[in-house]
Each structure stands twice: as structure tokens, then as C-alpha cells.
C-alpha positions in Angstrom: 0.0 0.0 0.0 1.3 3.4 -0.8 0.7 6.5 1.3 -0.2 9.7 -0.5 -1.2 12.2 2.2 1.1 15.1 2.8 1.0 15.1 6.6 3.6 17.3 8.1 6.0 15.2 10.3 5.6 17.6 13.2 1.9 17.0 13.2 2.4 13.4 14.2 3.7 12.1 17.5 6.8 9.9 17.4 4.7 6.7 17.8 2.2 7.8 15.2 5.1 8.4 12.7 6.6 5.1 13.4 3.3 3.2 13.0 2.4 5.2 9.8 5.9 4.5 8.4 5.4 0.8 9.1 2.0 0.7 7.5 3.3 2.7 4.5 6.2 0.3 3.9 4.1 -2.9 4.3 3.1 -5.0 1.3 -0.1 -6.2 3.0 -2.4 -5.2 5.9 -0.8 -5.5 9.4 -2.4 -6.3 12.7 -1.5 -4.2 15.7 0.7 -7.0 16.9 2.5 -7.3 13.6 3.2 -3.5 13.9 4.4 -4.0 17.4 6.8 -6.8 16.4 8.3 -4.6 13.7 8.7 -1.6 16.0 10.1 -3.3 19.2 13.7 -2.2 18.3 12.3 1.4 18.0 11.2 1.3 21.6 7.6 0.3 21.3 6.9 -2.4 23.8 3.2 -2.3 24.7 0.2 -3.0 22.4 -1.5 0.0 23.9 1.2 2.3 22.3 0.4 0.9 18.9 -3.4 1.0 19.4 -3.3 4.6 20.5 -1.2 5.6 17.5 -3.6 3.6 15.2 -6.7 5.2 16.7 -5.3 8.7 16.0 -4.1 7.8 12.5 -7.5 6.3 11.6 -9.2 9.4 13.2 -7.1 11.7 11.0 -7.8 9.6 7.8 -4.2 8.5 7.5 -4.9 4.8 8.0 -7.9 2.5 7.7 -9.0 -0.6 9.7 -10.0 -3.5 7.6 -12.8 -5.0 9.7 -12.8 -8.4 8.0 -9.1 -8.9 8.6 -8.8 -7.0 11.9 -5.8 -5.3 10.3 -4.7 -1.8 9.2 -3.4 -0.2 6.0 -2.1 3.3 5.3 -4.6 5.4 3.4 -3.9 5.4 -0.3 -6.4 8.1 -1.3 -5.9 11.6 0.1 -9.6 12.5 -0.5 -11.3 9.3 0.7 -12.3 10.8 4.0 -14.2 13.6 2.3 -16.5 11.2 0.4 -17.6 9.3 3.4 -17.5 6.0 1.5 -14.3 3.9 1.3 -14.0 0.6 -0.5 -11.3 -2.0 -0.5 -10.6 -4.9 -2.8 -8.7 -7.6 -0.7 -7.0 -10.4 -2.5 -7.3 -13.6 -0.5 -4.3 -15.2 -2.4 -1.5 -12.6 -2.1 -3.0 -10.1 0.5 -2.9 -7.1 -1.8 -5.3 -4.4 -0.9 -6.6 -1.7 -3.3 -8.4 1.3 -2.0 -11.0 3.0 -4.2 -14.1 5.1 -4.2 -17.1 5.0 -6.5 -19.4 8.0 -6.8 -22.4 5.8 -8.0 -22.1 3.6 -4.9 -21.8 6.6 -2.7 -24.9 8.3 -4.3 -27.0 5.1 -4.0 -26.1 4.6 -0.3 -26.7 8.3 0.4 -30.1 8.0 -1.3 -31.1 4.9 0.6 -30.0 6.5 3.9 -32.0 9.7 3.1 -35.1 7.7 2.2 -34.9 5.7 5.4 -34.0 8.4 7.8 -30.6 6.9 8.5 -27.5 9.0 9.1 -24.3 7.0 8.5 -21.2 8.1 10.3 -18.9 6.2 8.0 -19.2 3.5 5.3 -16.5 0.9 4.5 -17.0 -1.7 1.8 -14.7 -4.7 1.6 -14.6 -6.9 -1.5 -12.8 -10.2 -0.9 -11.6 -12.3 -3.8 -8.7 -12.7 -6.2 -6.7 -9.9 -7.8 -5.9 -9.7 -11.5 -2.2 -10.7 -10.9 -3.1 -13.9 -9.0 -5.8 -14.8 -11.5 -3.2 -14.5 -14.3 -0.7 -16.7 -12.4 -3.4 -19.3 -11.9 -4.3 -19.4 -15.6 
């Protein structure tokens, strides 16, 4: 996953910067314990340190939690938090995660919510399957 936000380094705490850097450099989603294992040499020793950093990164839109995997990725779309609808395609073969938004889906969900008097606070869609590269390797 690549990180595309231009967050000033001074706006992040040390732990947040370490966690975000770890997520940004990862090839696949990471659990909080995966992150902790990678950052032990940098002085992070307790899961709570990682969870606090992750909470703030998610709150700021710099990272996302993938509910179905109980794992985290760095945000790949600087504008996703503005749309209110975030979608992820998760490859079950290689672990690749692609983040995307779709205006048609966003409009349909907003229409349904409006018609039914529902006010969503956030919407995350996760598609699970096989990516194009894994499909090509299997062919």
C-alpha cells in the first residue's frame, strides 16, 4: 500500500510516525501485533502504544482498519475521508489491498440513507476475492 497524504511530520507524535511508516512500507495489511513486532527495536513495547497511534491515524484519515481482517493499512487516497465511502478490494491469495471510491455507490447509499432516515457516520466496503495478478498466475 502506498501512502499519498502530505501530513507534516511535526503534526504526528513519534509513535504515530513510526506506526504510519510501518504501514506505508508494508506490502499487506498489518495487525496491531504485527506492527508492534516490527517496532520493538524502535522502543515500542506495549500493544497500547500501537493501538493509541492507530486510533489517531484512523481518526485523521491517514490509516484504515479492515474490519474483516482485523488489520490496518495506510490510506492510499488523500480524498477518501471527504467522500464518506471507502472501498477496499482484498486479494485472498496474495494479501494485496486496493483502496478505491465509487461515486455511483456513494450516491446510492446516500439515497437509501436519506429515504430511510438513516444518518451514517462512515461507510466501509470490503470486497474479498482474487486480484488480477493472482488470476493471471493461476491461468
